[in-house]
N, C-alpha and C positions, 0 to 999 in steps of 0.2 A: 936506681932506675932513671936518672935524670937525663932527659934528651931522648927518651924512648917514647914514641907514641904509637898506641894500639889503635887502628881504626877498622871499621867494618868495610867489607868489600860491597861496594854500592853502585859500580859502574864497570863498564866493559874494560877500561884501562886497568882497574884495579884487579878485575878478575885474571886478566893476562898476567899481571905481576904475580898473583897467586899460583898460577900455572908454572910460570916460568922460574920461580925461586929454586926449585930442586936442581935446575941446570946449572946453577951458580954453586950451589952447596956442594954438589958431587962431581964438578967438572974434572977434578984430578983423581977420581976414584974408579979404579979397572973393574970393580965389582958391581958398580950400580948399573941396573938396566932402566933406562927411561920408560915411563909409560906413555902410550900415544897421548898427545895432548888433546885429541878430540874425544877420546874416551874419558879423560879426566873431567872435561867440560860437561860432557853428558851425565856423569855421576854427581857432579855439583849442582845440575840443573833442578833447582827447588820447584819449578813449574811443571816439568815434564817426568822426572825420574820418579817411579811409583814408591820408592821408599819413603819420600817426604809427604806422601798422604797420611802417613801415621808417625811423622816426626817434625818437630821444629829445629831449624838449624841457622846458625850465622857464621860467616866466615870472616876471620880477621888478619889484617896485615900489621907487622910491627915494623916501624920506620924509625931510623937514627940519622939525623941530618939529611933527611929526605930519601935516603937510601934503604930499601927492604932488607931487613935483616932477619926476618921470621914470618911464619904463618901458622894459625891454628884454625880448626873448626869446633864450634861448641853446639853440642846435639842434646836434645831431649828427645828419647825414642820412647813414644807412647806405648808402642807394642811390647817393648821389654818391660816397661814399668807395670803394665797391666799383668803381663804373664808371670813375672817374679814378685809381684806385689812390693816394689821398690820405689823409691823417689831417687833415681839415679839420673846425674847428669854425664855426659860423655865429651871427650875431646879427642880430635882426630886430625889427619892431614898435617901433623906437627912436622915443621921444618924450621931449623934455626942454626944461626951461626954460634960458634963455641963461646957463648956469653951468658952466664948464668943470670945475669938482670935482664936479658932479652927473653930467656925462657920463663923466668919468673912472671914477667909482665904478661906474656902470652897466657900462660896458664891461670893467673889471677883473673884476667879478662873472660876465659872460659868458664871459670868457677862462677865469676859474679853473674855472667849471662844465665848459666843454667841455674844457679840458686834463685835468681829472680822469677824463675819459672817452675818453682816447687822442688828443685832437686836439693838433696841434703848432703850429698857426697859426689866427687867427680871421678870418673874412671876412664881408662884408655891407656894409650892410643886404640882407637877403632875407627875406619875409614870408610863408610860411616857407622858400621856396626859389625859384629862379630860374623856375620855372613859375607862380609867382604875382607880386604885385607885389614888385619888387626895385628896388635902387640907390637912391642919394640925388641929387636935383636939385642942380646945382652952377651951372647957367645957364640962364635963361629963366624966371624968376619972375613974369613980366608976364601970365600967362594960367593958366586953370585946367588941370588935367591931364584927359586924356582917359581914357576908360574902361581900368581895370586898370593905370593909370600912376600913379606916386607923385608926392607933392608934399610940401614941407616948408619950414620957414622959412629965409631967407637965412643965419642964423648957424650952421645945422647944419653945413655943410662945415669951417668954422673951427674948430668943436668937434672934429672929427675930427682935423684938422692938430694942433691944440694937444695933444690926448692922445697923438698920436704914430702914427696910422694913416696908411697910405700907399696911393697909387692902386694897384688891381689891373687895373681896366679901366674904360674909359669906353664909354657907351652913348649912341646918337644918337637923335634924334626929328626926323623930317622932316615938313614941312608943304606941302601943296599944293592946289589945287582941282580937283575933278573935271571942272569946266566950262572950264577954262582949259589942261588939259594937252594938250600937242601930240601927237596920236594917230597921225599918218601913219606914222612910222617904225615905232612900236609895233605897229599894225596891220599892217604889211608883214611884220615879223618873226612875229607871231602866226599870220597866214594860211599862212605856209610852213611853220611848225611843224605846224600841225594837218594840212595836206595830205601833207607828206613823211614824218611819223612815226606817222600812224594813231592820234594822240592826240585823245581826245574829252574837252571840258571841259564839265562839266554842274554845276548846282546840286544841293546836297544835297536828298535825297528826305525831305521832312517826314512822308510817310505811312509810310516805313520807316527813320527816324530812327536806330534803335538799330543796325540792320544797317549804315548807313553809317558810323556812329561807330565800329563795330567795324573797318571797313574802313580808316578812317583810322589808328585805334591800331596796327593791324598794320603800317603802313609809317611810324609816327611817329619811331621810333628811327632807321631807315634814312635817313630825310630830314634828321633834325636831328642826328645822333649827334657829327657833327665839329665842331659849333659849340661854342665856349668857353662852359663854363657849363652846357651840356646835362646834364640829369638825367633818366633813364629814369622814366616813370610808370607805375604799376601800372594794370591794367585797371579796377580799381575807383577808383581816383583819375581816370583820364581820363575814365570814364563819369559820374562826379560833376560834373566840370567842364563835360562836354557837356550835362548835365541842367540845369546852372544857366545856361549860354549859351543854351539852347534858348528861353528865355523872352523874349529880347531880339533874337535873331537874325532876320535876312531872308534867307531861302533863297538869294536871288539873289547875296548877298555871301559864301556859303560854297561854294566850288568844289572839284570833285574831278576830276582828271585821270585818265584811264584809257585803257589800251590792250586792248582786249577787255574781259575781266572784271577784269583786272589794275589796282589803283589804283598810279599812279607819281607823283602829286604831290597837293597840298592847299594851299588858300588859304583865309584865314579873316579877313574883315573884320566888325566889330561897329558898330552905332549907337552914338554916344556917350551911352550911358545916364547918364553923370554929369550932364548936362544936366537929366535929369529927376530924378536923385536929390538935387540940391542943395537943391531947396525943401522936400524932406521932412525935412531936417535930422537924418538918423539914424534916424528913426521911421517904422514902418508908421501907428501909431494915434496919435490918433484921425483925423487928416486926412493924414498921410503918404502912404498908399497912393492917395487920390484925387488928391494932387498929382502923384505919380509917373505914374498913367496920364494925366492931362491934359497933363503937360509931355512925356510920351513921344511924342505926336503931333507935337510941334513941333521934334523933334531934326534938325538939319541937318548935323551933323558925323558922321564916320565915322572909325574907326581900323582900319587893316591890321595884325592882331596877328601873322599867322604866313603864311609862304609857304615852302613846302619841296617839292623835288623829289628822288626817289631818284637816286643817283649816276651810273647809266648814261644818265639822260634831262636831266642838268645843262647839257650843251653844246648841247642841241637847242633851246634857246630857249623852252621851256616856261614859264619864269617870265614871259616877256613875254606870252604868251597868256593867263595868269592876270590880269596886270596890265590888259591890254586889256579883258578881260571884266569885271573888278571896275569899272573906269573907266565903262565904257559902261552898266553895271548901276547904279551909284551915280548917274549923270546921270538914268536913267529914274526912279529912285525919289525924285528931288528932292534928293540930298545934295550939298553944296558942299564944305568945307573937308574934307580927307583927311589924317590923320596915318599915317605909316608909322614904326613903332617895336616894339621897339627894334633898333637895329642896331649891331653891333659896331663899334668906332672902327677896327679893322683889317681888317675886310671891305671890302677895297679894291673889288672888283667891285660890290657892291651899293652902296656909297657913291657910286660913279662913276655907276652907272645912274640912281640917283634924281636927282642933279644934272643929268645930260643930259636927264632928263624935266622939269627946271624946279623940282624941289622945293627947298624951303629948309631947311636945318638951323636948327631954332629952339630946341631944348632939348638939354641935355647932362645925362647922369646918371653917377654914378660908384659903383662897388663898391670896396670899401676892403679892406685886409688888415693884419693885426697880428701879428707874431712873439711 
């Protein structure tokens, strides 16, 4: 690792270098989708972003001969460690040239930083937690990622292996088409659920958006808390995410399940805004915003991000009612390809259900650990 220097991002110039590095790494990759620079900087803002109210983080750059050749974030997420009763450290925002010495220097720095703050192992990538973009693509490099999913060069998994990181969990992404999904069985289950359990499935109310987001936040933990990697979100963090999604969501694809006035489940699908972001190349100005607005009208793909049901209604088939409604509404809105992601590799029921629906597993992502 001679000649490699790993330094903390401690000024505006270094922050800009941190944000700009992916544009050099992926400059010849046709499938990479640049995130908006302004959005990345907001997510990295430890003073203003609500994630950091319950987490400590440091950002690092790797330089060789004065040139930036890698970056990494080191994170101690207190919310995660309290909830799971662990002493985990995390790494994220990882980007690196194809050089194992650079990768090792970055990961050693993240491990050292988190261990100094009480961590006993390092897990990642999460940027900055599993509630945001997370995991590393290990299979399915032949297409662009959908909204809020990661993408990376083919050599990244090899770098992890050579440094000595081990698999913690694999995550799956499935692909199907709203117009070819067989609906007969799903509709039959959905109709029975709605009739026998008194559940009403409705779209989110855009005129009272804040109130509906509040309702969903209240059942968020109950619906997802048993999932591996789940991290409770504070109200501030949840509402910020809702505000950001509001700009791109279609209310017919954001569904709330209710029994009376009580929310018992929630499903969220988003148009694949990555198809509109790609032409902007990370910038809103001078022409990026116009490109986003133009290409946003042409989006034909959708991603199902979340589907959760409180425990007492999980055996009712409410998930089928959500899927049936999402598929019908996606058809009406003119969407075709539909990604369901991410699904834990050991979520047997969900994986089998998607396969029965005819969905194809087309991408695999991995979260690593390092002791």
